[in-house]
N, C-alpha and C positions, 0 to 999 in steps of 0.2 A: 427446522421442524423436527420434533421428536416423534419417531414412529413407534406406536404402541400396539401390542397384541394383547387382547383380552382372553383369558382362559378361565372359564367358569361353566359348570355343568347346568346352571339354571339359565334358560334362554331369556327370561325376563331381566335377570341381572345383567346379562351380556348386552342386551338392547339398551337398558337404562344407562349403563356405564358408557356405551358408545355415544349416546346422545349427549351425556355430560361432557365427555372429553372432547367431542367435536366442537363444543362451544368455545374452547380455548384456542386462540390463534397459533399457539406454539406447539400444539399437539395434533397428530393425525392418527386415527385408528386404521391400521393397515389390515386388520383382520380380527376375527373372533373364532374361538374353538372351545370344545367341550371338555377337554382333559389335557393332562400333561404330555401325553404321547403326541396328540394332535398339535400341541404347541411346538414340541420338538421338531416334528416333521415340517411344520410351517416355517420355522426359523431356518431350517436347512435349505429351504428354497428361496426365501425372501429376506431382505434386510430388515431387522427389527432392532430398535434401540432399547425398549423396555417391555418386559412381559408383566402384565398385571395378572397375578396368579392366585386362584383359590387354593385351599388346602385339600378339603375333602371332595374328591371327584372320582367317579368310577373309571375303570380301565387303568388309569395312571394318575395318582394323586399329585398334589402340588410339590411335595417333597421330592418324589422320584422324578417328576417333570423338571424341577430345578436342577437336580443332579445331572440329568441327561443334557440339559441345555448348557451347563457349564463345561461339558466335554467338547463343545464345538470350538473351532479355531478362534472365532471372534464372538464369544457369547454375549447376549444382551444382558442388561441389568434385570434382575427379577425382584419385583415388589409383591410380597404376599399380601393379599387382601382377603380377610376371612372373618368369620364370626367366632372362631375358636381361639382361646388363649391358653390352651393346655400346654403345660411345660414341655412335654415331649415333642409336640408339634413345633414349638418355638426353637428348641435346641436342634432338632433334626433339620428344620428349614434353614437355619443359619449355618449349620455345619455343611449343608449341601451347597452352600454358596449364595443363598438369598441375600440381596442387598438391603432389604427392608421388610418390615412386618407391621402392617396396619390392621386394625379391626374395622369392620364395616359400619360401626357406629360413629365414625368420624364425619365431620361435615364434608360435603362435596369438594369444597375448596382445598381441604387437607389432602384429598386423594390427588388432586391436580398438582399441588405443590410437592407432594411426596414423589410423584413420577419425575418431576424436574430435579428433585434432590438426588435420587438414585442415579438418574441419567448423568448428573455432574460428577458421579463417582463417590458420593458420600453415603454413609450408612444411616438408616432411618428406622426408628421403632416407635410404635404407638406408646403414649405415656404410661398406660397400664402395663404394657409389656416391659418398658424400661425399669419399672419398679421391681419387676421380678428378676431381671437379668443379673443384677449384682450378685445374688446368691445362687444363681442357677448352675454355675459351673461345678460347684462342689455340693450342691443340694442333695439331700437324701432322697428327694423325689425323682431325681434324675436316674434313668435306667443304669443298672450296674455295668461298669466297664471293667472287664477282667484285665485289661492292659492299662489301668489308670496310672500306674507308676511310670510305665514307658511313655504314656501320653504326656505326663507332667514333665518328664525329663526332656522330651522333644520340645515342649513349649519353652522351657528354660533355655535350651540351645538356640531356638529361633529368636528369642528375645535378646540373647547375648549377641547373636549375629547382627542384630539391629543396633548394636552399640550400647545396650543397657548394662549398667554395672550390676553387681550382685545385689546391692542395696535397692536399686531401682526395680530389679526383677522381683524382689521380695515385696515391695510396695504394690506392684501389679497383682501379685498373687493374693495379697490381702484385700485389694479392691475387688477382685473376682470372688473372694469369699464373702463379700457383702459388708465389709468393715467400713465404718465412717472414718473421716480424717482423725477424729479424736481417738477412736479405738486403735487406728494404725499408729498414731503417735505414742499411745500408751504401750503398745506391744513392742515398739522399737526404741522406747525411751528417748523420744525426740519431741520437739515442740510441734504444735499443729502448723505453725508457720513454715517450719522446715519441711513437713510433709506436703504442704501446698506447693512449695518450691519444687520438691521431687516430682510431683504430679505434673506440674507445668513443663518441666524438662522432659519427662517421659512422653507427654502428648506431643511435644515438639519433635522429638526423635522419631516417633512413629507416625507423624503427620496426621494426628487425630484431633478431634475438636473438644471432646469432653469425656467424663468418666463412663457414660453410657457407651460411647463408641469404643472405649478401651475394653469394657466388659465384652462387647460383641467380638472385638478383635481377638481377645484371649480365647473366647469360646470357640471361634472358628479355626484356631491353630491346630 
């Protein structure tokens, strides 16, 4: 049984989500709360597997709530469920440790399957968000990072520590830049087939499923 905590400042949304989730035999709603701080305090006292978290909430928003939850010794998975697909919300939520990001326009069944996905340890993003992710890391819309060079160097060191070669790290960086396989092949003077092989090896080394997960992984480094 997956224990779910709902964090949303709208009481109607909290009640509706609780009714929805309680219909699934694999889920149990162990509580509801109105902001990220209340979620943090709840999880400190009770065992929770997944927190279904809104972004915009008073007192403590979903980004800060996620950040606080991830400081706990055994933090729950956090699935952001919101109406907002703003780039800054996406990057900050994922950097804070969120395991998934869904928009509230998804079918109810997608919310349920999303909870199960993040509970299993996988990363999850709404299709509309996935299309943004590839270029988000180096996008001009991203807030300026005065330590971007240091951050990039740290990413490269972490990728190296995971066993990625210099060429593989370069491929990861180009994927994060939003490049297609064809564009990466052109940039590296290789065939598209070779690039596909590179990506398969990279995904295997990092235990990831696809390019979207790879973009999220890179973003969170």
